[in-house]
C-alpha positions in Angstrom: 100.4 106.3 114.8 102.5 103.6 115.2 106.4 103.6 117.8 109.7 104.2 115.8 112.2 101.8 116.9 115.6 100.6 115.8 117.5 97.7 114.6 120.4 96.9 113.1 121.4 95.0 110.2 124.6 93.7 108.6 124.8 93.7 104.8 126.4 90.6 103.3 129.2 90.5 100.9 126.6 89.6 98.3 125.4 92.9 98.9 121.7 91.3 100.9 120.5 92.7 104.3 118.7 90.8 106.3 115.5 92.9 108.1 115.4 91.7 111.4 111.9 89.5 112.0 110.7 91.9 114.9 111.1 95.2 112.4 109.0 92.8 109.2 106.3 91.1 111.3 104.1 93.5 108.9 105.3 92.7 105.6 105.3 89.3 103.6 107.3 87.4 101.6 108.5 88.8 97.7 106.8 92.6 98.8 108.6 95.2 97.2 110.4 98.4 98.1 111.4 101.5 97.3 115.2 102.2 98.3 116.6 105.7 98.9 119.5 106.7 99.0 120.8 110.2 100.2 123.7 111.4 101.7 125.1 108.2 103.7 121.1 107.5 104.8 119.6 104.6 103.2 116.1 105.0 103.5 113.1 101.6 102.9 109.6 102.3 102.0 107.2 99.8 101.9 106.0 100.2 97.6 102.4 99.5 98.9 102.6 102.4 100.9 103.8 104.4 97.7 101.9 106.0 95.0 101.7 106.2 91.6 102.8 109.6 91.3 105.8 109.1 93.6 107.0 106.1 91.1 106.8 108.8 88.0 108.5 111.4 89.7 111.6 109.3 90.8 111.6 107.7 87.0 111.7 111.3 85.8 114.6 112.4 88.4 116.2 109.2 87.7 116.5 110.0 83.6 117.1 113.7 84.3 120.1 112.5 85.6 120.9 110.3 83.3 120.8 112.9 80.8 122.8 115.2 82.7 125.8 112.9 83.3 125.3 112.0 79.6 125.0 115.3 77.9 128.2 116.1 80.7 130.6 114.2 79.8 129.5 114.1 75.9 131.4 116.6 73.3 128.4 117.3 71.7 126.5 120.7 71.6 125.0 120.9 74.4 121.3 121.0 74.6 118.8 124.2 75.4 116.2 124.3 78.0 113.2 123.9 75.1 115.2 121.1 73.1 115.7 118.7 76.8 111.9 119.8 77.5 110.9 117.8 74.5 113.3 115.3 74.7 111.7 114.9 78.0 108.4 115.0 77.2 109.1 111.3 75.9 109.8 110.0 79.3 106.6 110.5 80.4 103.0 108.1 79.4 
């Protein structure tokens, strides 16, 4: 098991964060990372370690949240659960 290490990074005015050299040794340029923001925490995970199921779950959650906020601000009649379920089933492959 890898040991836990800590570092401090600074974000530029353009939103770029440089990962310190000793923290990025096992990664290569152009690697992709999943970013998760939760209650003031930012979690960065290598996409190589993320399963397809997790990605599908995250996309479903993103679309569900988007639909919820769209419906909340809308003046339209709310959807029933069955209507929502039918619409949500189209999002999955």
